[in-house]
C-alpha positions as CSV (number, residue, x, y, z in Angstrom):
1,M,-71.1,67.3,3.4
2,A,-67.3,67.2,3.6
3,A,-67.2,65.2,0.4
4,R,-69.3,67.7,-1.4
5,L,-67.2,70.6,-0.1
6,G,-64.0,68.8,-1.3
7,H,-65.6,68.2,-4.7
8,T,-66.5,71.9,-5.0
9,I,-63.0,73.0,-4.0
10,K,-61.4,70.6,-6.6
11,A,-63.9,71.8,-9.3
12,V,-62.8,75.5,-8.6
13,L,-59.1,74.6,-8.6
14,F,-59.6,72.7,-11.8
15,Q,-61.1,75.8,-13.5
16,V,-58.3,78.0,-12.1
17,H,-55.6,75.5,-13.3
18,S,-57.2,75.3,-16.8
19,I,-57.7,79.0,-17.3
20,A,-54.3,80.0,-16.0
21,G,-52.7,77.3,-18.1
22,L,-54.5,78.5,-21.3
23,I,-53.6,82.1,-20.7
24,L,-49.9,81.6,-19.8
25,A,-49.0,78.5,-21.8
26,L,-47.1,80.4,-24.6
27,L,-45.2,82.8,-22.2
28,V,-44.3,80.1,-19.7
29,S,-42.9,77.9,-22.5
30,L,-41.0,80.8,-24.0
31,I,-39.4,81.8,-20.7
32,A,-38.6,78.2,-19.9
33,L,-37.0,77.5,-23.3
34,T,-34.8,80.6,-23.2
35,G,-33.7,79.6,-19.7
36,A,-32.8,76.2,-21.0
37,I,-30.7,77.8,-23.8
38,M,-28.7,79.8,-21.2
39,S,-28.1,76.8,-18.9
40,F,-24.6,76.1,-20.2
41,E,-23.9,79.6,-21.5
42,D,-20.5,79.9,-19.7
43,E,-19.3,76.6,-21.0
44,I,-20.4,77.3,-24.6
45,V,-18.9,80.8,-24.7
46,D,-15.6,79.6,-23.2
47,H,-15.4,76.8,-25.8
48,L,-16.2,79.2,-28.7
49,N,-13.6,81.7,-27.5
50,A,-10.8,79.5,-26.2
51,G,-8.4,80.9,-28.8
52,I,-8.7,84.5,-27.6
53,M,-9.0,84.1,-23.9
54,Q,-5.4,83.0,-23.3
55,V,-2.0,84.5,-24.1
56,A,1.5,83.4,-23.8
57,P,2.8,84.4,-20.3
58,R,5.9,86.7,-20.3
59,Q,8.5,87.9,-18.0
60,A,7.5,91.5,-18.3
61,P,4.8,92.7,-15.8
62,A,1.3,93.1,-17.0
63,L,0.0,96.6,-17.7
64,M,-1.9,98.5,-15.0
65,P,-5.6,98.8,-15.9
66,D,-5.5,102.5,-16.8
67,A,-2.5,102.1,-19.0
68,L,-4.1,99.2,-20.7
69,V,-7.3,101.1,-21.4
70,A,-5.3,104.2,-22.6
71,R,-3.3,102.0,-25.1
72,L,-6.5,100.3,-26.2
73,K,-8.3,103.6,-26.9
74,A,-5.2,105.0,-28.7
75,S,-5.1,102.0,-31.1
76,Q,-8.7,102.3,-32.2
77,D,-11.9,104.3,-31.8
78,L,-13.9,102.7,-28.9
79,G,-16.7,103.7,-26.6
80,K,-16.4,104.4,-22.9
81,V,-14.9,101.5,-21.0
82,A,-17.3,100.5,-18.2
83,A,-15.6,97.4,-16.7
84,V,-12.5,95.2,-16.9
85,T,-12.0,91.6,-15.7
86,L,-8.4,90.9,-14.6
87,S,-7.0,87.6,-13.5
88,S,-4.2,86.4,-11.3
89,D,-3.3,83.9,-14.1
90,P,-0.5,85.3,-16.2
91,S,-1.8,83.5,-19.2
92,A,-5.4,84.9,-19.0
93,A,-6.5,87.7,-21.3
94,V,-8.2,90.9,-20.0
95,H,-11.9,91.2,-20.7
96,V,-13.0,94.7,-21.4
97,R,-16.6,95.8,-21.4
98,F,-18.0,99.1,-22.7
99,A,-20.8,101.4,-21.5
100,R,-24.0,101.9,-23.6
101,D,-23.9,104.5,-26.3
102,D,-26.3,107.4,-26.9
103,R,-28.8,105.0,-28.6
104,G,-28.8,102.7,-25.6
105,D,-26.8,99.9,-27.4
106,R,-23.9,98.3,-25.7
107,P,-20.8,97.7,-28.0
108,T,-19.4,94.2,-28.0
109,S,-16.8,93.5,-25.4
110,L,-13.2,92.7,-26.3
111,Y,-10.4,90.3,-25.1
112,V,-7.1,92.2,-24.8
113,D,-3.5,91.1,-24.2
114,P,-2.6,92.2,-20.7
115,Y,1.0,92.9,-21.6
116,D,0.7,95.2,-24.7
117,A,-3.1,95.9,-24.9
118,S,-3.4,94.4,-28.4
119,V,-6.9,93.3,-29.2
120,L,-7.3,89.5,-29.4
121,G,-10.9,89.5,-30.6
122,A,-14.5,90.0,-29.7
123,P,-16.2,87.0,-28.0
124,R,-18.4,84.9,-30.2
125,G,-21.9,84.1,-28.9
126,E,-22.0,87.2,-26.7
127,A,-24.7,89.0,-28.7
128,F,-26.8,85.9,-29.1
129,F,-26.9,85.1,-25.4
130,A,-27.5,88.8,-24.6
131,T,-30.6,88.7,-26.8
132,V,-31.8,85.4,-25.3
133,R,-31.3,86.8,-21.8
134,R,-33.3,89.9,-22.6
135,L,-36.1,87.6,-24.0
136,H,-36.0,85.4,-20.9
137,R,-36.0,88.3,-18.4
138,W,-38.0,91.0,-20.1
139,L,-39.5,89.5,-23.3
140,L,-37.5,92.0,-25.4
141,I,-39.9,94.8,-24.2
142,P,-38.3,98.2,-24.4
143,G,-36.8,99.5,-21.2
144,D,-35.4,96.1,-20.2
145,G,-35.5,95.9,-16.4
146,K,-37.1,99.3,-16.0
147,G,-39.9,98.6,-18.5
148,W,-43.0,96.5,-18.5
149,G,-41.1,93.2,-19.2
150,R,-40.0,92.7,-15.7
151,P,-43.4,92.8,-13.9
152,I,-44.9,90.8,-16.8
153,T,-42.4,87.9,-16.3
154,G,-42.9,88.2,-12.6
155,T,-46.7,87.8,-13.0
156,V,-46.1,84.8,-15.2
157,A,-44.0,83.3,-12.5
158,L,-46.8,83.9,-10.0
159,G,-49.3,82.3,-12.4
160,L,-47.0,79.2,-12.7
161,I,-47.0,78.8,-8.9
162,V,-50.8,78.8,-9.0
163,M,-50.8,76.1,-11.7
164,L,-48.2,74.0,-9.8
165,V,-50.0,74.1,-6.5
166,S,-53.5,73.6,-8.0
167,G,-52.2,70.7,-10.2
168,L,-50.7,69.0,-7.1
169,V,-53.9,69.3,-5.2
170,L,-56.0,68.0,-8.1
171,R,-53.7,65.1,-8.5
172,W,-53.5,64.1,-4.9
173,P,-55.0,60.6,-4.8
174,R,-57.0,58.7,-2.3
175,R,-54.2,56.2,-2.0
176,A,-51.2,58.6,-1.8
177,G,-48.7,55.8,-1.2
178,S,-49.0,54.3,-4.7
179,L,-45.6,55.2,-6.1
180,K,-46.4,53.5,-9.4
181,M,-49.4,55.7,-9.9
182,W,-47.4,58.9,-9.0
183,L,-44.2,58.3,-10.9
184,K,-44.8,55.9,-13.8
185,P,-46.7,57.2,-17.0
186,N,-48.9,54.7,-18.7
187,L,-47.4,54.7,-22.3
188,G,-49.8,52.0,-23.4
189,L,-52.7,54.4,-23.4
190,G,-53.7,56.5,-26.3
191,G,-55.5,59.7,-27.1
192,R,-56.8,61.7,-24.1
193,A,-55.8,59.1,-21.6
194,L,-52.1,59.3,-22.7
195,H,-52.1,63.1,-22.7
196,R,-53.4,63.1,-19.2
197,S,-50.9,60.5,-18.0
198,L,-48.0,62.5,-19.5
199,H,-49.3,65.7,-18.1
200,T,-49.7,64.6,-14.6
201,V,-46.9,62.1,-14.1
202,I,-44.1,64.1,-15.7
203,G,-45.5,67.1,-14.0
204,T,-44.9,65.4,-10.7
205,W,-41.3,64.7,-11.6
206,V,-40.5,68.3,-12.4
207,L,-42.7,70.1,-9.9
208,P,-39.9,70.6,-7.3
209,V,-37.6,72.1,-10.0
210,Y,-40.3,74.4,-11.3
211,L,-41.1,75.6,-7.8
212,T,-37.5,76.3,-7.2
213,M,-37.2,78.2,-10.5
214,T,-40.2,80.3,-9.9
215,L,-39.6,81.1,-6.2
216,T,-36.0,82.2,-7.0
217,G,-37.0,84.0,-10.2
218,L,-39.5,86.2,-8.4
219,Y,-36.5,87.6,-6.5
220,F,-35.4,89.4,-9.7
221,S,-38.9,90.5,-10.7
222,F,-40.5,92.3,-7.7
223,E,-38.8,94.6,-5.1
224,W,-41.4,93.7,-2.5
225,Y,-40.5,90.0,-2.9
226,K,-36.8,90.7,-2.8
227,D,-37.2,92.9,0.4
228,G,-39.3,90.1,2.0
229,V,-36.6,87.4,1.3
230,T,-33.9,89.8,2.6
231,W,-35.9,90.5,5.8
232,L,-36.5,86.8,6.3
233,L,-32.9,85.5,5.7
234,A,-30.5,88.3,6.4
235,R,-29.3,90.0,9.6
236,P,-31.1,93.2,10.6
237,H,-28.3,95.5,9.7
238,V,-28.1,93.9,6.2
239,T,-31.8,94.3,5.7
240,A,-31.6,98.0,6.7
241,A,-28.6,98.7,4.5
242,K,-29.9,100.1,1.2
243,M,-27.9,101.6,-1.5
244,P,-28.3,105.4,-1.3
245,A,-30.5,107.0,-3.9
246,K,-28.7,108.6,-6.8
247,L,-28.4,112.3,-6.1
248,P,-28.7,114.9,-8.9
249,R,-25.3,116.2,-9.9
250,A,-24.8,119.7,-8.4
251,A,-23.8,122.4,-10.9
252,S,-20.2,123.3,-10.4
253,S,-17.5,125.1,-12.3
254,E,-14.9,122.7,-11.0
255,P,-14.1,119.8,-13.3
256,A,-15.1,116.3,-12.0
257,P,-12.1,114.3,-10.6
258,P,-10.7,111.8,-13.1
259,I,-12.1,108.3,-12.5
260,G,-9.8,105.4,-13.2
261,F,-9.1,101.8,-12.1
262,D,-5.5,102.0,-10.8
263,R,-5.9,103.4,-7.3
264,A,-8.8,101.0,-6.6
265,W,-6.8,98.1,-8.1
266,V,-3.8,98.8,-5.9
267,T,-6.0,98.9,-2.8
268,F,-7.8,95.6,-3.8
269,Q,-4.5,93.8,-4.3
270,R,-3.3,95.0,-0.9
271,E,-6.5,93.6,0.7
272,E,-6.7,90.3,-1.2
273,G,-3.1,89.5,-2.0
274,D,-2.9,86.3,-4.1
275,R,-6.1,84.8,-2.9
276,F,-8.2,85.8,-5.9
277,S,-8.4,84.1,-9.3
278,K,-10.2,86.8,-11.2
279,A,-11.7,90.2,-10.4
280,L,-14.3,92.3,-12.1
281,L,-13.7,96.1,-11.8
282,T,-16.8,98.2,-12.6
283,L,-16.6,102.0,-12.9
284,P,-19.4,104.0,-11.2
285,A,-22.1,105.5,-13.4
286,Q,-22.1,108.4,-10.9
287,G,-19.9,109.3,-8.0
288,T,-16.4,108.0,-7.4
289,T,-17.0,104.6,-5.7
290,L,-15.7,101.8,-7.8
291,R,-17.0,98.2,-7.3
292,I,-14.8,95.2,-7.4
293,R,-16.2,91.6,-7.4
294,S,-13.6,88.9,-6.9
295,W,-13.6,85.1,-7.0
296,G,-11.3,83.0,-5.0
297,K,-9.1,80.3,-6.6
298,A,-11.3,77.5,-5.1
299,S,-14.6,79.2,-6.1
300,L,-16.8,77.0,-8.2
301,L,-19.9,79.2,-8.3
302,E,-20.7,82.6,-9.8
303,T,-22.1,83.8,-6.5
304,T,-19.4,82.7,-4.1
305,R,-17.5,86.0,-4.4
306,D,-16.3,88.8,-2.3
307,E,-17.3,92.4,-3.1
308,F,-15.3,95.6,-2.4
309,R,-16.3,99.2,-2.8
310,I,-13.2,101.5,-3.2
311,D,-13.0,105.2,-3.8
312,A,-11.4,105.5,-7.3
313,V,-9.9,108.9,-6.6
314,T,-8.3,108.4,-3.2
315,G,-8.0,104.6,-3.2
316,Q,-9.7,104.4,0.2
317,L,-11.6,101.2,1.0
318,V,-15.3,102.1,1.5
319,S,-16.6,98.6,2.3
320,A,-15.6,94.9,2.1
321,E,-18.2,92.2,1.9
322,R,-16.7,88.7,2.1
323,F,-18.7,85.6,1.2
324,A,-17.1,83.6,4.1
325,D,-18.4,86.1,6.6
326,K,-22.1,85.8,5.6
327,T,-24.6,83.9,7.6
328,F,-26.3,80.8,6.2
329,G,-29.3,82.9,5.2
330,E,-27.2,85.5,3.6
331,K,-25.3,82.9,1.6
332,I,-28.6,81.6,0.3
333,I,-29.5,85.1,-0.9
334,A,-26.1,85.5,-2.5
335,A,-26.5,82.2,-4.3
336,I,-30.0,82.7,-5.4
337,Y,-29.1,83.0,-9.0
338,D,-27.1,79.7,-8.9
339,I,-30.1,78.1,-7.2
340,H,-32.4,79.5,-9.9
341,R,-30.5,77.7,-12.6
342,G,-29.5,74.6,-10.7
343,E,-25.8,75.4,-10.7
344,I,-25.7,75.1,-6.9
345,L,-25.7,71.3,-7.5
346,G,-22.9,71.4,-10.1
347,W,-23.3,70.4,-13.7
348,P,-25.8,67.6,-12.9
349,G,-28.0,70.2,-11.3
350,K,-27.8,72.5,-14.4
351,L,-28.5,69.5,-16.6
352,A,-31.6,68.6,-14.6
353,F,-32.9,72.1,-14.6
354,M,-32.3,72.5,-18.3
355,T,-34.1,69.2,-19.0
356,A,-37.1,70.3,-16.9
357,A,-37.2,73.7,-18.7
358,M,-37.2,72.0,-22.1
359,L,-40.2,69.9,-21.0
360,M,-42.3,72.9,-20.3
361,P,-43.9,73.0,-23.9
362,L,-45.0,69.3,-23.2
363,F,-47.3,70.6,-20.5
364,A,-48.6,73.4,-22.7
365,V,-49.4,71.1,-25.6
366,T,-50.9,68.3,-23.5
367,G,-52.9,70.8,-21.4
368,I,-54.4,72.4,-24.5
369,L,-55.2,68.9,-26.0
370,L,-56.9,67.9,-22.7
371,Y,-58.9,71.1,-22.8
372,L,-60.0,70.6,-26.4
373,S,-60.9,67.0,-25.8
374,R,-62.9,67.9,-22.7
375,R,-64.9,70.5,-24.7
376,K,-65.6,67.9,-27.3
377,L,-66.9,65.4,-24.7
378,R,-69.2,68.1,-23.3
379,R,-70.6,69.1,-26.6
380,P,-74.2,67.7,-26.9
381,A,-74.6,65.0,-29.5
382,Q,-76.3,65.9,-32.7
383,R,-79.8,64.5,-33.0
384,P,-80.1,61.8,-35.7
385,L,-81.4,63.1,-39.0
386,G,-84.0,60.4,-39.3
387,R,-85.8,61.7,-36.1
388,L,-86.1,65.3,-37.3
389,V,-89.5,66.5,-37.8
390,P,-90.4,69.0,-40.6
391,G,-89.3,72.5,-39.7
392,E,-86.3,71.4,-37.5
């Protein structure tokens, strides 16, 4: 009885695994390959733009952010500046980013000399990786993160989890301790047997990586998942702290106060001193609270950063969130993007995750071939012509 029940469960899981694989094969492969392309984006972009990211250090002090932006706008017609990246390194150029225009397009960013605001150039590769990122996250569907692309990629991730778990259960052998059977593909086989060996064995190799990718990727797809992870790993007051909803602007005859970078930058420098290596200053889309993300000189990861919110008009510090003060669970949440792409393990981790992502089409192809060969085997054999009777 138990054997029959187990056989029935495996038969159902097999159908679920096959149907989910056939439906999601193309999208899963597309998302995986675009993720692989972005694995070493930072290194590639830095290499392509090495000539415009550095300047000769000088004795004169660097321009304050607002003066730099003013000179930059005076020299050429540019859009609204949305963010600047400043560095404590006197030989580092300032990276200036712009807000979206009326059509929703974002102008290319610029590297600027911090001493005289002269334009050093636009970074090569930025537009390419921006397109790849939109394809990876939202499938280039209009609306980006606010459109249908975000829930679709999240649903694909859920489907991949179903395939991974069902595949593991289906593969679980009677003799689970046979490492050779688990980890060594039989390349001496041919046809359907070879496809099955590659599909199952290599799938076992990359299963932990795929589970890590999907479980962390869901954090960026669904608010309910993000809220659940935050509730599970963060302290209660962090879980309860939500960004206030954007309030409609009240009609007023008084002009809005000018928003700039300088006051917030002075406050930030007073708080951090010389402990930071670079800082990203982002102007608010609404209100007067400017956000500054800073990375320490010993920081090796994108997510090991401090975050400050400072009133751009008064220069008053609104909040300071330091990475060192986070609990272990909160550090996991902060590092979830680096975990998603393997950077938490350094460049070997990124290489391993990139390789696993590049292997995803292998499972799509071998899975489809196994499905087609299985249908062929189930097809009833044609009756010999010599045995046909008249009328058949």
